[in-house]
C-alpha positions as CSV (number, residue, x, y, z in Angstrom):
1,M,68.7,115.1,82.7
2,I,70.8,113.6,79.9
3,K,74.5,114.2,80.1
4,P,75.3,117.1,77.9
5,D,78.0,117.1,75.3
6,P,81.2,118.9,76.4
7,K,80.7,121.5,73.8
8,V,77.3,122.3,75.3
9,V,78.9,122.6,78.8
10,V,81.5,125.0,77.5
11,A,78.9,127.0,75.5
12,L,76.6,127.3,78.5
13,G,79.5,128.2,80.8
14,A,80.5,131.0,78.5
15,C,76.9,132.3,78.4
16,M,76.6,132.2,82.2
17,R,79.9,134.2,82.5
18,Q,79.0,136.7,79.8
19,Y,75.2,137.0,80.6
20,P,74.6,136.3,84.3
21,E,71.2,137.8,84.0
22,L,70.1,134.6,82.3
23,L,70.9,132.7,85.4
24,D,68.9,135.2,87.4
25,W,65.9,134.8,85.1
26,I,66.0,131.0,85.4
27,R,66.3,131.3,89.2
28,E,63.3,133.7,89.3
29,W,61.2,131.4,87.0
30,R,62.1,128.4,89.2
31,T,61.2,130.3,92.3
32,H,57.9,131.4,90.8
33,E,57.0,127.8,89.8
34,L,57.9,126.5,93.3
35,E,55.7,129.1,94.9
36,Q,52.8,128.2,92.7
37,L,53.2,124.4,93.3
38,P,51.0,124.3,96.5
39,L,48.2,126.0,94.6
40,A,48.3,123.5,91.7
41,V,44.9,121.7,91.7
42,N,44.2,120.4,88.2
43,N,47.6,118.8,87.3
44,V,50.0,118.6,90.2
45,T,52.2,116.1,88.4
46,L,52.8,118.6,85.5
47,S,53.7,121.4,88.0
48,Q,56.1,119.1,89.9
49,G,57.7,118.0,86.6
50,R,58.2,121.7,85.6
51,C,59.8,122.4,89.0
52,Q,62.1,119.4,88.6
53,V,63.2,120.4,85.2
54,L,63.8,124.0,86.1
55,S,65.7,123.0,89.2
56,E,68.0,120.7,87.2
57,L,68.5,123.4,84.5
58,Y,69.3,126.1,87.2
59,K,71.8,123.8,88.9
60,F,73.5,122.9,85.6
61,A,73.6,126.6,84.4
62,K,75.0,127.7,87.8
63,E,77.7,125.0,87.8
64,S,78.5,125.2,84.0
65,P,81.4,127.8,84.3
66,E,83.3,125.5,86.7
67,L,82.5,122.4,84.7
68,A,83.6,124.1,81.5
69,A,86.9,125.1,83.1
70,K,87.6,121.5,84.2
71,L,87.0,120.3,80.6
72,K,89.6,122.7,79.1
């Protein structure tokens, strides 16, 4: 993942504090993709990439409130 601009970190941190259901949705989407990964037959690489991106996005979104607080 490319390093986000500090403004992006602060904005995402605010979103995660104000709308925690977004983090829940990303987590559920990530879990769904991970559960489907063993069943991927046609394009395993695409499924693995999607899981990787969702995992990085989830981790970043989860940590963004703390990262934003450190930037201020």
